[in-house]
Structures are given as structure tokens and as C-alpha cells.
N, C-alpha and C positions, 0 to 999 in steps of 0.2 A: 331413434335413440334421442332422448331428451338432452338438452344442453346441461353441462355441470353447473351447479350453483357457484357463482363467482362473487359472493359477498358474505359477510358475517352479519347475521340478523341482530346481534348485540352491539353492532358498531354505533357509537354515540353520534357520529357525523350523519350516518344514515337516519338515525332517530330524529335528528333536527330537520333534515331534508323532508322526511315524511310529515313532520308536524306542519311545515310550511306548505307543502304540496297538497296534502289532504284537507287543508283548511279552505281550499278553493271550491267553488260550487261544483257539485256532482263529481268531484275528483275521486278516482279509484286507483288502487295499486294492484298490479299483478306482476308475476315473474315472467319475463320474456327473454329468451336467449341467455338465461342464467342470471339476469340482473333485474332489480326492481325497476319497474316502469310505472309512470303516473300518467293517467289519461282522463279526458273529459269530453267526449268519448275518444277523441284522437289523442295520441301520445303527445305530452308536452314536456316531459322530463324523464331522464334515465339516470340511475345512480351507477357509476362506474363506466369504464369505456376502454377503448384501445385506439391506437394510432398506427398507421402503416409505417414500417421502417424499411426504406429501400435497400439497406445493407444487411438486413437480418430479420429475425422474427419480430412479430408485432410488439409494440410497446404497450404494456397493460397499465391501466390506472385503476387501482382498487378503490381509491377515494377521489372520485371525480363526479361532476354533474354535467350531463349533456343537456343542452337546451337549444331550441330553435331561436335564432336571433334575427332581428329586423335587418334588412340590407343596409340601412343607414348607419347601423351600429357595428357591423361586421369588421370593417377595416380597422377601426380604433381598437376593438377587442383583440384582434389578431396581433396587434403590436405589443400587447401585454404578455409577458413571459408565462403567466399562469394559464393562458388559454391554448388549446390545441385543436387541430383539425381532426375530428374523429373519423375513424374508419366507418364505412357503410353510411353513416348519417351526414357526414360533412358535405357531400355533394347536394344534399337537400336543404342546405341552409342552417345546419346545426354546428355548434362549437362546444368544446369541452372545457370545463374549468377544473384544473388540477388542484385539489384541496391540500395536497402535500407540498405545493410549490411556495406557499407563503401562509401567513396567519389568515384564518378565514374571517372574512367580513360578512357577517350574517345578514346585514341590511342589504348588501349587494346581492347575496344569494337570493334573498326574498324578491328583490327587484327583477333578477334574471328569470326566476320561476314565474313570476307574475307576467312579465313581458312574453315569455314563451307560451303561457296559458292563453293570453290574449290573441296571439297569432294562430293558435291551433283550435281553440274552443269555438263552438257555435256562438253566433251573435247574442242569442238569448242568455247564455251563461256569462258572457262578458257584461251584458246589461245588468244581470243579477249581481255580479261582482261590484259594479259601480254604484248600485243603489244601497 
């Protein structure tokens, strides 16, 4: 049984995330677990996410970006109220940015996507991005 779709394809925030992510070398989009995921070929960004709630059901984020973060950046980002530890991907070095928590800083979003791409993509694609 496939996962239900958990996003609105007409979402303007998703459109902007797509524009940023798909501009990266060989980036592709597919739906995985009901959410748009961006890969090159490894996954480097996910739109939407969830967080475990010890006292009840999962907390769902319809407007969020999940990215892999460098270990040196993780602690500082976790101090920011806009970021959350996502279910399933958190243990693998990912954080979520809740777009509903504050005004979206698109330059920051582009930097987060770029940094995640650099951590996940093969060296040849990172080199292509830098040239």
C-alpha cells in the first residue's frame, strides 16, 4: 500500500524549494513516503516532515525542509526555535526547518540546501557545482 500524498503540489513554498534544489547538478525530484524528495543521486532534501512526540501522536510539519547538516553546524542550528529533530532522518544527521515558525529567509534556505547537497552528492557533482 503506497503512502498517502502529504503535500499540495500548488504550494508556493514547495515551488521555491523545487527551484533551488533542482538547479543543482543532476538533481531530481521524486515522491518518497508521500513527500517530495530531492536527490543527486543520494537524497539531499525533503519537503515536509514529522517529529516524534513522547506524549502523543507525531507532530507533522506540512511546510518544512529536511536537510543533512554538517556536524560543526548542528548544535547552533538546534538552538534555533525554527529547527527540529526529524523522525526517522534525525539519527542520520538531518534537521528540519519549520517554515511556519518565522518569516522564510530564502538565502538561508538556499545555503542549507547547498550544504546538504555538498554532504550527499558525489565529488564530481560538487566539483561541477563549484566550476
